Backbone and ligand atoms as CSV (ligand in chain L), in Angstrom:
chain,resi,resn,atom,element,x,y,z
A,1,MET,N,N,0.829,-1.210,0.000
A,1,MET,CA,C,0.000,0.000,0.000
A,1,MET,C,C,0.867,1.266,0.000
A,2,ASN,N,N,2.093,1.174,0.546
A,2,ASN,CA,C,2.975,2.332,0.591
A,2,ASN,C,C,3.341,2.853,-0.787
A,3,GLN,N,N,3.221,1.992,-1.815
A,3,GLN,CA,C,3.650,2.391,-3.149
A,3,GLN,C,C,2.572,3.165,-3.893
A,4,GLU,N,N,1.339,3.129,-3.410
A,4,GLU,CA,C,0.253,3.764,-4.154
A,4,GLU,C,C,0.309,5.279,-4.030
A,5,THR,N,N,0.152,5.936,-5.170
A,5,THR,CA,C,0.126,7.403,-5.115
A,5,THR,C,C,-1.288,7.867,-4.781
A,6,THR,N,N,-1.355,9.024,-4.190
A,6,THR,CA,C,-2.648,9.614,-3.829
A,6,THR,C,C,-2.658,11.067,-4.283
A,7,ILE,N,N,-3.785,11.692,-4.072
A,7,ILE,CA,C,-3.916,13.111,-4.410
A,7,ILE,C,C,-2.923,13.960,-3.598
A,8,PHE,N,N,-2.543,13.457,-2.424
A,8,PHE,CA,C,-1.604,14.247,-1.615
A,8,PHE,C,C,-0.200,14.254,-2.234
A,9,ASP,N,N,0.164,13.185,-2.978
A,9,ASP,CA,C,1.436,13.220,-3.716
A,9,ASP,C,C,1.412,14.353,-4.740
A,10,LYS,N,N,0.253,14.546,-5.360
A,10,LYS,CA,C,0.137,15.602,-6.376
A,10,LYS,C,C,0.194,16.986,-5.741
A,11,ILE,N,N,-0.284,17.089,-4.522
A,11,ILE,CA,C,-0.150,18.364,-3.798
A,11,ILE,C,C,1.315,18.577,-3.432
A,12,LEU,N,N,1.975,17.512,-2.972
A,12,LEU,CA,C,3.402,17.627,-2.615
A,12,LEU,C,C,4.247,18.031,-3.819
A,13,SER,N,N,3.931,17.494,-4.993
A,13,SER,CA,C,4.721,17.800,-6.194
A,13,SER,C,C,4.238,19.055,-6.902
A,14,ARG,N,N,3.211,19.707,-6.328
A,14,ARG,CA,C,2.609,20.938,-6.892
A,14,ARG,C,C,1.910,20.680,-8.222
A,15,GLU,N,N,1.575,19.407,-8.485
A,15,GLU,CA,C,0.797,19.107,-9.691
A,15,GLU,C,C,-0.603,19.664,-9.590
A,16,ILE,N,N,-1.153,19.621,-8.369
A,16,ILE,CA,C,-2.443,20.275,-8.157
A,16,ILE,C,C,-2.269,21.287,-7.034
A,17,PRO,N,N,-3.038,22.369,-7.083
A,17,PRO,CA,C,-2.837,23.441,-6.110
A,17,PRO,C,C,-3.446,23.106,-4.748
A,18,ALA,N,N,-2.912,23.740,-3.747
A,18,ALA,CA,C,-3.480,23.657,-2.403
A,18,ALA,C,C,-3.104,24.950,-1.692
A,19,GLU,N,N,-3.881,25.282,-0.688
A,19,GLU,CA,C,-3.571,26.475,0.127
A,19,GLU,C,C,-2.586,26.048,1.211
A,20,ILE,N,N,-1.318,26.156,0.878
A,20,ILE,CA,C,-0.271,25.680,1.783
A,20,ILE,C,C,-0.051,26.700,2.895
A,21,VAL,N,N,-0.069,26.212,4.140
A,21,VAL,CA,C,0.095,27.128,5.274
A,21,VAL,C,C,1.427,26.914,5.992
A,22,TYR,N,N,2.088,25.791,5.727
A,22,TYR,CA,C,3.379,25.528,6.378
A,22,TYR,C,C,4.100,24.437,5.583
A,23,GLU,N,N,5.429,24.567,5.514
A,23,GLU,CA,C,6.229,23.509,4.893
A,23,GLU,C,C,7.606,23.488,5.536
A,24,ASP,N,N,8.144,22.298,5.715
A,24,ASP,CA,C,9.555,22.145,6.070
A,24,ASP,C,C,10.089,20.903,5.359
A,25,ASP,N,N,11.273,20.466,5.733
A,25,ASP,CA,C,11.891,19.334,5.025
A,25,ASP,C,C,11.084,18.043,5.133
A,26,LEU,N,N,10.318,17.922,6.212
A,26,LEU,CA,C,9.663,16.647,6.509
A,26,LEU,C,C,8.167,16.630,6.247
A,27,CYS,N,N,7.552,17.808,6.204
A,27,CYS,CA,C,6.087,17.797,6.121
A,27,CYS,C,C,5.536,19.011,5.408
A,28,LEU,N,N,4.247,18.909,5.082
A,28,LEU,CA,C,3.514,19.988,4.425
A,28,LEU,C,C,2.162,20.107,5.126
A,29,ALA,N,N,1.690,21.347,5.271
A,29,ALA,CA,C,0.362,21.574,5.861
A,29,ALA,C,C,-0.420,22.470,4.908
A,30,PHE,N,N,-1.684,22.113,4.690
A,30,PHE,CA,C,-2.519,22.887,3.760
A,30,PHE,C,C,-3.972,22.809,4.213
A,31,ASN,N,N,-4.746,23.791,3.761
A,31,ASN,CA,C,-6.154,23.833,4.153
A,31,ASN,C,C,-6.934,22.692,3.503
A,32,ASP,N,N,-7.817,22.083,4.292
A,32,ASP,CA,C,-8.684,21.028,3.755
A,32,ASP,C,C,-9.648,21.645,2.745
A,33,ILE,N,N,-9.861,20.931,1.645
A,33,ILE,CA,C,-10.714,21.438,0.568
A,33,ILE,C,C,-12.194,21.426,0.972
A,34,ASN,N,N,-12.524,20.644,1.971
A,34,ASN,CA,C,-13.922,20.522,2.426
A,34,ASN,C,C,-13.954,20.704,3.945
A,35,PRO,N,N,-13.718,21.944,4.388
A,35,PRO,CA,C,-13.487,22.174,5.828
A,35,PRO,C,C,-14.690,21.830,6.706
A,36,GLN,N,N,-14.399,21.180,7.806
A,36,GLN,CA,C,-15.423,20.789,8.774
A,36,GLN,C,C,-15.453,21.712,9.981
A,37,ALA,N,N,-14.658,22.756,9.929
A,37,ALA,CA,C,-14.590,23.753,11.002
A,37,ALA,C,C,-13.950,24.985,10.373
A,38,PRO,N,N,-14.096,26.166,10.994
A,38,PRO,CA,C,-13.503,27.375,10.405
A,38,PRO,C,C,-12.000,27.242,10.146
A,39,ILE,N,N,-11.313,26.544,11.017
A,39,ILE,CA,C,-9.922,26.151,10.742
A,39,ILE,C,C,-9.907,24.643,10.528
A,40,HIS,N,N,-9.437,24.210,9.368
A,40,HIS,CA,C,-9.309,22.766,9.092
A,40,HIS,C,C,-8.084,22.588,8.197
A,41,ILE,N,N,-6.998,22.225,8.837
A,41,ILE,CA,C,-5.704,22.085,8.157
A,41,ILE,C,C,-5.313,20.610,8.162
A,42,LEU,N,N,-4.739,20.157,7.061
A,42,LEU,CA,C,-4.184,18.796,6.993
A,42,LEU,C,C,-2.665,18.897,7.075
A,43,ILE,N,N,-2.077,18.033,7.878
A,43,ILE,CA,C,-0.618,18.006,8.042
A,43,ILE,C,C,-0.153,16.633,7.577
A,44,ILE,N,N,0.698,16.609,6.560
A,44,ILE,CA,C,1.122,15.330,5.984
A,44,ILE,C,C,2.649,15.224,5.979
A,45,PRO,N,N,3.163,14.021,6.183
A,45,PRO,CA,C,4.603,13.827,5.999
A,45,PRO,C,C,4.928,13.806,4.507
A,46,LYS,N,N,6.120,14.261,4.147
A,46,LYS,CA,C,6.533,14.142,2.745
A,46,LYS,C,C,6.805,12.688,2.392
A,47,LYS,N,N,7.248,11.931,3.370
A,47,LYS,CA,C,7.436,10.490,3.170
A,47,LYS,C,C,6.081,9.837,2.918
A,48,ARG,N,N,6.021,8.954,1.945
A,48,ARG,CA,C,4.759,8.286,1.642
A,48,ARG,C,C,4.527,7.143,2.619
A,49,ILE,N,N,3.632,7.388,3.554
A,49,ILE,CA,C,3.203,6.368,4.519
A,49,ILE,C,C,1.691,6.290,4.367
A,50,ALA,N,N,1.165,5.102,4.090
A,50,ALA,CA,C,-0.258,5.001,3.758
A,50,ALA,C,C,-1.156,5.355,4.930
A,51,SER,N,N,-0.808,4.886,6.119
A,51,SER,CA,C,-1.681,5.125,7.274
A,51,SER,C,C,-0.895,4.852,8.550
A,52,LEU,N,N,-1.526,5.144,9.674
A,52,LEU,CA,C,-0.867,4.865,10.957
A,52,LEU,C,C,-0.604,3.369,11.110
A,53,ALA,N,N,-1.421,2.553,10.454
A,53,ALA,CA,C,-1.236,1.101,10.528
A,53,ALA,C,C,0.054,0.648,9.848
A,54,GLU,N,N,0.640,1.517,9.040
A,54,GLU,CA,C,1.835,1.139,8.263
A,54,GLU,C,C,3.135,1.676,8.857
A,55,VAL,N,N,3.048,2.446,9.952
A,55,VAL,CA,C,4.277,3.088,10.429
A,55,VAL,C,C,5.247,2.057,10.998
A,56,LYS,N,N,6.537,2.421,10.934
A,56,LYS,CA,C,7.600,1.554,11.442
A,56,LYS,C,C,8.306,2.271,12.592
A,57,ASP,N,N,9.069,1.502,13.352
A,57,ASP,CA,C,9.799,2.097,14.477
A,57,ASP,C,C,10.613,3.308,14.023
A,58,GLU,N,N,11.185,3.203,12.833
A,58,GLU,CA,C,12.052,4.288,12.338
A,58,GLU,C,C,11.278,5.588,12.090
A,59,ASP,N,N,9.945,5.506,12.053
A,59,ASP,CA,C,9.126,6.694,11.808
A,59,ASP,C,C,8.842,7.500,13.078
A,60,ALA,N,N,9.322,7.015,14.225
A,60,ALA,CA,C,9.006,7.698,15.494
A,60,ALA,C,C,9.408,9.177,15.482
A,61,PRO,N,N,10.630,9.546,15.041
A,61,PRO,CA,C,10.965,10.973,15.052
A,61,PRO,C,C,10.063,11.787,14.114
A,62,LEU,N,N,9.711,11.212,12.979
A,62,LEU,CA,C,8.835,11.914,12.036
A,62,LEU,C,C,7.453,12.147,12.655
A,63,LEU,N,N,6.927,11.135,13.315
A,63,LEU,CA,C,5.595,11.277,13.928
A,63,LEU,C,C,5.631,12.327,15.033
A,64,GLY,N,N,6.700,12.326,15.811
A,64,GLY,CA,C,6.856,13.350,16.848
A,64,GLY,C,C,6.952,14.737,16.238
A,65,HIS,N,N,7.676,14.828,15.140
A,65,HIS,CA,C,7.815,16.118,14.451
A,65,HIS,C,C,6.456,16.638,13.989
A,66,LEU,N,N,5.638,15.756,13.445
A,66,LEU,CA,C,4.315,16.178,12.965
A,66,LEU,C,C,3.492,16.765,14.112
A,67,LEU,N,N,3.562,16.140,15.266
A,67,LEU,CA,C,2.787,16.649,16.411
A,67,LEU,C,C,3.321,18.000,16.882
A,68,LEU,N,N,4.630,18.161,16.869
A,68,LEU,CA,C,5.202,19.459,17.254
A,68,LEU,C,C,4.802,20.548,16.268
A,69,VAL,N,N,4.796,20.216,14.983
A,69,VAL,CA,C,4.363,21.185,13.973
A,69,VAL,C,C,2.906,21.574,14.220
A,70,ILE,N,N,2.075,20.596,14.525
A,70,ILE,CA,C,0.658,20.892,14.795
A,70,ILE,C,C,0.531,21.836,15.987
A,71,SER,N,N,1.277,21.574,17.039
A,71,SER,CA,C,1.213,22.426,18.227
A,71,SER,C,C,1.600,23.866,17.882
A,72,LYS,N,N,2.646,24.024,17.085
A,72,LYS,CA,C,3.083,25.382,16.703
A,72,LYS,C,C,2.077,26.035,15.758
A,73,LEU,N,N,1.579,25.255,14.788
A,73,LEU,CA,C,0.601,25.789,13.831
A,73,LEU,C,C,-0.667,26.253,14.555
A,74,ALA,N,N,-1.105,25.463,15.524
A,74,ALA,CA,C,-2.326,25.807,16.266
A,74,ALA,C,C,-2.163,27.170,16.930
A,75,LYS,N,N,-0.992,27.428,17.481
A,75,LYS,CA,C,-0.733,28.744,18.096
A,75,LYS,C,C,-0.735,29.825,17.026
A,76,GLN,N,N,-0.091,29.529,15.891
A,76,GLN,CA,C,0.017,30.546,14.823
A,76,GLN,C,C,-1.338,30.947,14.266
A,77,VAL,N,N,-2.273,30.011,14.198
A,77,VAL,CA,C,-3.578,30.340,13.615
A,77,VAL,C,C,-4.600,30.714,14.687
A,78,GLY,N,N,-4.124,30.857,15.922
A,78,GLY,CA,C,-4.967,31.451,16.966
A,78,GLY,C,C,-5.942,30.505,17.635
A,79,LEU,N,N,-5.535,29.263,17.804
A,79,LEU,CA,C,-6.443,28.289,18.436
A,79,LEU,C,C,-6.191,28.209,19.946
A,80,GLU,N,N,-6.159,29.382,20.604
A,80,GLU,CA,C,-5.843,29.408,22.048
A,80,GLU,C,C,-6.893,28.666,22.865
A,81,SER,N,N,-8.133,28.653,22.396
A,81,SER,CA,C,-9.184,28.038,23.215
A,81,SER,C,C,-9.324,26.545,22.947
A,82,GLY,N,N,-8.418,25.994,22.156
A,82,GLY,CA,C,-8.409,24.541,21.976
A,82,GLY,C,C,-8.657,24.130,20.537
A,83,TYR,N,N,-8.453,22.871,20.306
A,83,TYR,CA,C,-8.604,22.340,18.948
A,83,TYR,C,C,-8.676,20.826,19.009
A,84,ARG,N,N,-9.043,20.232,17.882
A,84,ARG,CA,C,-9.111,18.774,17.771
A,84,ARG,C,C,-8.087,18.317,16.738
A,85,THR,N,N,-7.318,17.297,17.090
A,85,THR,CA,C,-6.363,16.691,16.159
A,85,THR,C,C,-6.846,15.282,15.876
A,86,VAL,N,N,-7.055,14.968,14.599
A,86,VAL,CA,C,-7.672,13.692,14.217
A,86,VAL,C,C,-6.747,12.961,13.255
A,87,LEU,N,N,-6.641,11.657,13.458
A,87,LEU,CA,C,-5.846,10.815,12.551
A,87,LEU,C,C,-6.700,9.600,12.209
A,88,ASN,N,N,-7.441,9.682,11.117
A,88,ASN,CA,C,-8.301,8.568,10.707
A,88,ASN,C,C,-7.448,7.447,10.122
A,89,THR,N,N,-7.772,6.219,10.507
A,89,THR,CA,C,-6.979,5.072,10.034
A,89,THR,C,C,-7.893,3.967,9.530
A,90,GLY,N,N,-7.724,3.621,8.253
A,90,GLY,CA,C,-8.422,2.462,7.702
A,90,GLY,C,C,-9.909,2.706,7.475
A,91,THR,N,N,-10.564,1.673,7.001
A,91,THR,CA,C,-11.973,1.780,6.612
A,91,THR,C,C,-12.857,2.164,7.783
A,92,ASP,N,N,-12.740,1.454,8.891
A,92,ASP,CA,C,-13.592,1.782,10.039
A,92,ASP,C,C,-13.223,3.125,10.642
A,93,GLY,N,N,-11.988,3.544,10.461
A,93,GLY,CA,C,-11.569,4.847,10.981
A,93,GLY,C,C,-11.977,6.007,10.096
A,94,GLY,N,N,-12.590,5.702,8.946
A,94,GLY,CA,C,-13.065,6.766,8.059
A,94,GLY,C,C,-11.978,7.398,7.222
A,95,GLN,N,N,-10.886,6.655,6.979
A,95,GLN,CA,C,-9.800,7.205,6.163
A,95,GLN,C,C,-10.160,7.120,4.682
A,96,ASP,N,N,-10.071,8.243,3.983
A,96,ASP,CA,C,-10.366,8.270,2.545
A,96,ASP,C,C,-9.100,8.364,1.712
A,97,VAL,N,N,-8.119,9.101,2.187
A,97,VAL,CA,C,-6.879,9.289,1.430
A,97,VAL,C,C,-5.772,8.508,2.138
A,98,TYR,N,N,-5.181,7.553,1.408
A,98,TYR,CA,C,-4.192,6.659,2.020
A,98,TYR,C,C,-2.771,7.224,1.904
A,99,HIS,N,N,-2.638,8.419,2.459
A,99,HIS,CA,C,-1.340,9.042,2.742
A,99,HIS,C,C,-1.534,9.632,4.122
A,100,LEU,N,N,-0.800,9.117,5.097
A,100,LEU,CA,C,-1.004,9.508,6.493
A,100,LEU,C,C,-1.169,11.021,6.621
A,101,HIS,N,N,-2.191,11.445,7.363
A,101,HIS,CA,C,-2.406,12.883,7.569
A,101,HIS,C,C,-3.144,13.121,8.866
A,102,PHE,N,N,-2.743,14.169,9.542
A,102,PHE,CA,C,-3.486,14.658,10.699
A,102,PHE,C,C,-4.423,15.756,10.228
A,103,HIS,N,N,-5.617,15.783,10.805
A,103,HIS,CA,C,-6.516,16.920,10.654
A,103,HIS,C,C,-6.332,17.809,11.885
A,104,LEU,N,N,-6.242,19.095,11.676
A,104,LEU,CA,C,-6.249,20.076,12.768
A,104,LEU,C,C,-7.508,20.927,12.590
A,105,LEU,N,N,-8.416,20.795,13.555
A,105,LEU,CA,C,-9.725,21.451,13.464
A,105,LEU,C,C,-9.904,22.410,14.625
A,106,GLY,N,N,-10.425,23.594,14.326
A,106,GLY,CA,C,-10.651,24.525,15.430
A,106,GLY,C,C,-11.491,25.705,15.030
A,107,LYS,N,N,-11.660,26.604,15.989
A,107,LYS,CA,C,-12.476,27.829,15.877
A,107,LYS,C,C,-13.963,27.528,15.921
A,108,ARG,N,N,-14.312,26.360,16.434
A,108,ARG,CA,C,-15.697,26.106,16.816
A,108,ARG,C,C,-15.673,25.046,17.895
A,109,SER,N,N,-16.751,24.952,18.657
A,109,SER,CA,C,-16.837,23.935,19.692
A,109,SER,C,C,-17.091,22.586,19.030
A,110,LEU,N,N,-16.278,21.601,19.360
A,110,LEU,CA,C,-16.378,20.294,18.707
A,110,LEU,C,C,-16.997,19.277,19.665
A,111,ASN,N,N,-17.918,18.511,19.150
A,111,ASN,CA,C,-18.640,17.548,19.997
A,111,ASN,C,C,-17.791,16.305,20.273
A,112,TRP,N,N,-18.144,15.631,21.363
A,112,TRP,CA,C,-17.555,14.338,21.681
A,112,TRP,C,C,-18.632,13.451,22.252
A,113,PRO,N,N,-18.772,12.180,21.921
A,113,PRO,CA,C,-17.899,11.446,21.026
A,113,PRO,C,C,-18.160,11.777,19.556
A,114,PRO,N,N,-17.156,11.500,18.692
A,114,PRO,CA,C,-17.355,11.707,17.257
A,114,PRO,C,C,-18.308,10.660,16.697
A,115,GLY,N,N,-18.827,10.893,15.519
A,115,GLY,CA,C,-19.799,9.969,14.912
A,115,GLY,C,C,-19.152,8.708,14.422
L,1,AMP,P1,P,-9.572,11.311,5.582
L,1,AMP,O1,O,-11.038,11.042,5.410
L,1,AMP,O2,O,-9.113,11.327,7.007
L,1,AMP,O3,O,-8.724,10.429,4.700
L,1,AMP,O4,O,-9.361,12.810,5.107
L,1,AMP,C1,C,-9.086,13.171,3.795
L,1,AMP,C2,C,-9.275,14.660,3.731
L,1,AMP,O5,O,-8.638,15.151,2.555
L,1,AMP,C3,C,-10.741,15.113,3.658
L,1,AMP,O6,O,-11.028,15.960,4.771
L,1,AMP,C4,C,-10.816,15.843,2.327
L,1,AMP,O7,O,-11.680,16.950,2.367
L,1,AMP,C5,C,-9.382,16.244,2.107
L,1,AMP,N1,N,-9.005,16.455,0.715
L,1,AMP,C6,C,-9.216,15.634,-0.328
L,1,AMP,N2,N,-8.706,16.161,-1.450
L,1,AMP,C7,C,-8.136,17.347,-1.103
L,1,AMP,C8,C,-7.470,18.370,-1.819
L,1,AMP,N3,N,-7.237,18.278,-3.125
L,1,AMP,N4,N,-7.034,19.447,-1.135
L,1,AMP,C9,C,-7.245,19.553,0.184
L,1,AMP,N5,N,-7.870,18.617,0.924
L,1,AMP,C10,C,-8.330,17.543,0.278
């Protein structure tokens, strides 16, 4: 599954446009095309990893980096009153795009439990 390309590869290669809000050597963050909250950013590793189910021990620093980027991004976009970070995995987890990505959602009150 790691070999399959997704729409996020095309965003990474700039084949298709996205509203990019952050980039570094390891990851890219861009606005979700179908936002579920006033702030809805996707944070993806540049490395092609299909899902959390596919990660390897060697990916630990990358996964930690993604969370640190989310924490900094949340501050930059003004999510002082809180936010939701979501990582959908697999069919039951509601994953549609098989390139690992975190959702960062905020600027509205979010219900719990999720649907
Ligand atoms: P998931 O269901 O967790 O796999 O989330 C996939 C997310 O990617 C959804 O929230 C989509 O709205 C979003 N998405 C799909 N295509 C694009 C795109 N071209 N640009 C930005 N976000 C996208």
